[in-house]
C-alpha positions as CSV (number, residue, x, y, z in Angstrom):
1,X,-0.6,-9.1,40.6
2,X,-2.0,-12.4,39.9
3,X,-1.1,-14.5,36.6
4,X,-4.6,-13.9,35.3
5,X,-4.2,-10.2,35.9
6,X,-0.9,-10.2,34.0
7,X,-2.5,-12.2,31.1
8,X,-5.4,-9.7,31.1
9,X,-3.2,-6.9,30.8
10,X,-1.0,-8.4,27.9
11,X,-4.3,-9.4,26.0
12,X,-5.7,-5.6,26.6
13,X,-2.6,-4.1,25.4
14,X,-2.7,-6.6,22.2
15,X,-6.3,-5.7,21.7
16,X,-5.8,-2.0,21.9
17,X,-2.9,-2.1,19.4
18,X,-5.1,-4.3,17.0
19,X,-8.0,-1.5,17.2
20,X,-5.7,1.3,16.9
21,X,-3.8,-0.1,13.8
22,X,-7.3,-0.8,12.2
23,X,-8.3,2.6,13.1
24,X,-5.3,4.3,11.3
25,X,-5.7,2.1,8.3
26,X,-9.4,2.7,7.7
27,X,-8.7,6.7,8.2
28,X,-6.0,6.2,5.5
29,X,-8.3,4.3,3.1
30,X,-10.9,6.9,3.7
31,X,-8.8,9.6,2.9
32,X,-7.6,8.2,-0.2
33,X,-11.2,7.2,-1.3
34,X,-12.1,10.7,-1.7
35,X,-9.8,10.9,-4.7
36,X,-8.2,14.1,-6.4
37,X,-9.6,13.8,-10.0
38,X,-13.5,13.2,-10.2
39,X,-16.3,13.4,-12.4
40,X,-19.9,14.6,-11.5
41,X,-22.3,12.4,-13.6
42,X,-25.6,13.4,-12.4
43,X,-27.9,16.5,-12.2
44,X,-25.8,19.3,-10.7
45,X,-23.3,17.4,-8.7
46,X,-19.5,17.0,-8.7
47,X,-17.5,15.1,-6.4
48,X,-15.1,12.0,-6.5
49,X,-16.8,8.7,-6.6
50,X,-20.4,8.0,-7.3
51,X,-22.4,11.1,-6.6
52,X,-26.0,11.9,-7.5
53,X,-27.7,15.1,-7.0
54,X,-30.2,17.6,-8.2
55,X,-29.6,21.4,-9.0
56,X,-32.3,23.9,-7.6
57,X,-31.3,27.2,-8.8
58,X,-28.0,27.9,-6.5
59,X,-28.5,24.9,-4.3
60,X,-27.2,21.5,-5.2
61,X,-28.1,18.7,-2.4
62,X,-26.2,15.3,-3.2
63,X,-25.9,11.9,-1.8
64,X,-22.6,9.9,-2.6
65,X,-21.0,6.4,-2.2
66,X,-17.4,5.7,-2.0
67,X,-15.2,2.6,-1.5
68,X,-11.7,1.7,-0.9
69,X,-9.9,-1.4,0.3
70,X,-6.5,-2.8,0.7
71,X,-4.8,-5.8,1.8
72,X,-1.3,-7.3,2.1
73,X,0.4,-10.8,2.9
74,X,3.3,-11.7,4.8
75,X,4.9,-15.2,4.3
76,X,7.8,-16.8,6.1
77,X,9.4,-20.2,4.7
78,X,12.2,-21.9,6.6
79,X,14.0,-25.1,6.3
80,X,15.3,-26.8,9.2
81,X,16.1,-30.5,10.7
82,X,13.2,-31.8,12.7
83,X,14.5,-34.3,15.2
84,X,11.1,-35.4,16.3
85,X,10.6,-36.6,12.7
86,X,14.4,-37.2,12.0
87,X,14.4,-35.7,8.8
88,X,14.6,-32.1,7.0
89,X,11.3,-30.3,6.8
90,X,10.2,-26.9,5.3
91,X,7.8,-24.9,7.4
92,X,5.7,-22.2,5.8
93,X,3.9,-19.6,7.8
94,X,1.6,-16.9,6.5
95,X,-0.2,-13.9,7.8
96,X,-2.8,-12.0,5.5
97,X,-4.6,-8.8,6.6
98,X,-7.2,-6.9,4.6
99,X,-9.2,-4.0,5.4
100,X,-11.9,-1.7,3.6
101,X,-14.3,1.2,3.8
102,X,-17.7,1.8,2.2
103,X,-18.5,5.5,2.9
104,X,-22.0,6.9,2.2
105,X,-22.1,10.6,2.4
106,X,-24.8,13.4,2.2
107,X,-23.9,17.1,1.4
108,X,-24.9,20.2,-0.2
109,X,-23.2,22.7,-2.7
110,X,-24.2,26.3,-2.8
111,X,-23.4,28.8,-5.7
112,X,-22.3,32.1,-3.9
113,X,-21.5,34.3,-6.5
114,X,-21.3,34.5,-10.3
115,X,-19.3,36.4,-12.6
116,X,-19.9,35.9,-16.3
117,X,-19.1,32.1,-16.8
118,X,-17.4,31.9,-13.6
119,X,-19.3,30.6,-10.5
120,X,-17.9,30.7,-7.0
121,X,-19.3,28.0,-4.4
122,X,-19.2,26.5,-1.1
123,X,-19.7,23.0,-0.1
124,X,-20.2,20.8,2.8
125,X,-20.6,16.9,3.3
126,X,-20.9,14.3,6.2
127,X,-19.9,10.8,6.0
128,X,-20.3,7.5,8.1
129,X,-17.7,5.0,7.0
130,X,-18.9,1.4,7.1
131,X,-15.9,-0.7,8.2
132,X,-14.8,-4.2,7.4
133,X,-11.3,-6.0,8.1
134,X,-9.9,-9.5,8.4
135,X,-6.7,-11.1,9.7
136,X,-5.7,-14.6,9.0
137,X,-2.8,-16.2,10.7
138,X,-1.5,-19.3,9.0
139,X,-5.1,-20.2,7.5
140,X,-7.0,-19.3,10.9
141,X,-9.0,-16.0,11.2
142,X,-8.5,-13.8,14.3
143,X,-11.8,-13.2,15.3
144,X,-10.6,-10.4,17.6
145,X,-10.2,-8.4,14.6
146,X,-13.8,-8.5,13.7
147,X,-14.7,-7.7,17.3
148,X,-12.3,-4.6,17.1
149,X,-14.2,-3.3,14.1
150,X,-17.5,-3.5,15.9
151,X,-16.1,-1.2,18.7
152,X,-14.7,1.6,16.3
153,X,-16.6,4.6,15.7
154,X,-15.9,6.8,13.0
155,X,-17.2,9.9,11.4
156,X,-15.9,12.1,8.6
157,X,-16.8,15.1,6.4
158,X,-15.6,17.8,4.1
159,X,-15.9,21.5,4.1
160,X,-14.6,23.3,0.7
161,X,-14.8,26.5,-1.4
162,X,-13.9,26.4,-5.2
163,X,-15.2,27.9,-8.5
164,X,-16.5,26.4,-11.8
165,X,-16.0,27.8,-15.2
166,X,-19.2,26.9,-17.3
167,X,-18.6,26.3,-21.0
168,X,-22.3,26.1,-21.5
169,X,-25.3,25.2,-19.4
170,X,-24.5,21.5,-19.4
171,X,-20.4,21.5,-18.9
172,X,-18.0,22.9,-16.4
173,X,-14.6,22.7,-15.1
174,X,-14.1,23.2,-11.6
175,X,-11.3,23.4,-8.8
176,X,-11.9,23.6,-5.0
177,X,-9.9,23.7,-1.8
178,X,-11.1,22.6,1.7
179,X,-10.6,20.6,4.7
180,X,-11.4,17.1,5.5
181,X,-11.9,15.8,8.9
182,X,-12.3,12.4,10.6
183,X,-13.4,11.6,14.2
184,X,-12.5,8.2,15.5
185,X,-13.4,6.9,19.2
186,X,-12.6,3.2,20.4
187,X,-14.4,2.0,23.7
188,X,-14.5,-1.3,25.6
189,X,-14.6,-2.9,28.8
190,X,-12.9,-6.0,30.2
191,X,-12.8,-8.2,33.1
192,X,-10.0,-8.3,35.6
193,X,-9.4,-8.3,39.4
194,X,-7.4,-6.5,41.9
195,X,-5.9,-7.4,45.2
196,X,-7.5,-6.4,48.4
197,X,-5.0,-6.3,51.3
198,X,-7.7,-6.0,53.9
199,X,-9.3,-9.6,52.9
200,X,-6.3,-10.9,51.1
201,X,-8.4,-12.0,48.3
202,X,-8.5,-11.1,44.6
203,X,-11.7,-9.1,43.7
204,X,-13.1,-9.4,40.2
205,X,-13.9,-6.1,38.6
206,X,-14.9,-4.5,35.2
207,X,-12.5,-2.0,33.7
208,X,-13.0,0.4,31.0
209,X,-10.7,2.2,28.5
210,X,-11.7,4.7,25.5
211,X,-9.4,6.3,23.0
212,X,-10.5,9.4,21.0
213,X,-8.7,11.0,17.9
214,X,-9.2,13.4,15.2
215,X,-7.5,13.8,11.6
216,X,-8.0,16.9,9.5
217,X,-5.9,17.0,6.4
218,X,-6.6,20.0,3.6
219,X,-7.3,19.0,0.0
220,X,-7.5,20.5,-3.4
221,X,-9.3,18.8,-6.2
222,X,-10.2,19.2,-9.9
223,X,-13.6,18.4,-11.2
224,X,-15.3,18.1,-14.6
225,X,-19.1,18.5,-14.0
226,X,-22.0,17.5,-16.2
227,X,-25.4,19.0,-15.8
228,X,-28.6,17.7,-17.3
C-alpha cells in the first residue's frame, strides 16, 4: 500500500470516529431535550418544551420546538525548559467542543376513552433534529467537524399512551408512558487508490462507506395541561 493510501485510511478512520462521536452526542442531547416534567401552555396540547396545538373534540394536533446544547473544554498547561530559547517556558494547549440540537416536531394526541374526569389518550409525534457542532483546537477550528455534521441524517419520534385527570375544563394533570426512537445514518465518499499488479500502477478510485444505527429508549412523564 502506498503512503497516500495509508494516510487516507488514517484520515478516514479519524473522520468516522468524529462522526460517530457527534452522532451519539446529538442523540443524547435529543433524548434529554424531551424532558420529564413539562407544561402544555396552549389550546389542548401538553408535551415538554414549547408546544402549540388546538383541541378538536377528541383530537389534538400540535407542533413543538425543543432545544438542547452542551459543551466542554480541556486544557493542558505544562512548564518545561526550551533549549531553543534557552529559558523556562510554560505551554498551554486547549480543546473546546460544543454541540447542540434544535428539534422541531409535529404530532397528534387522541383521547381514546373517558371515565368521569379521567381521559385516556394515545399520542404520536415525529421530529427532525437540526444539528450544530464545533471543535476548536488551541484556537483553530476543525472544519472537519462542520463537514461531518452535514453528513449526519437523524430522525426521531415518540409513541405513547397515558391518562389525564381533569379538575375542570381548563386544567388537567396527566401521566404517560411510551417509546422514543431515533434513526441515524452517516454516508460519505473518499478518494483513494489501489495497486493493480497487472500494470504495476496505483489506480485512483472513489470508495464509499455508510453507517446506520437506531436508539429506542422507553420513557415516562408527568404533565400539567392547560386548555383555553
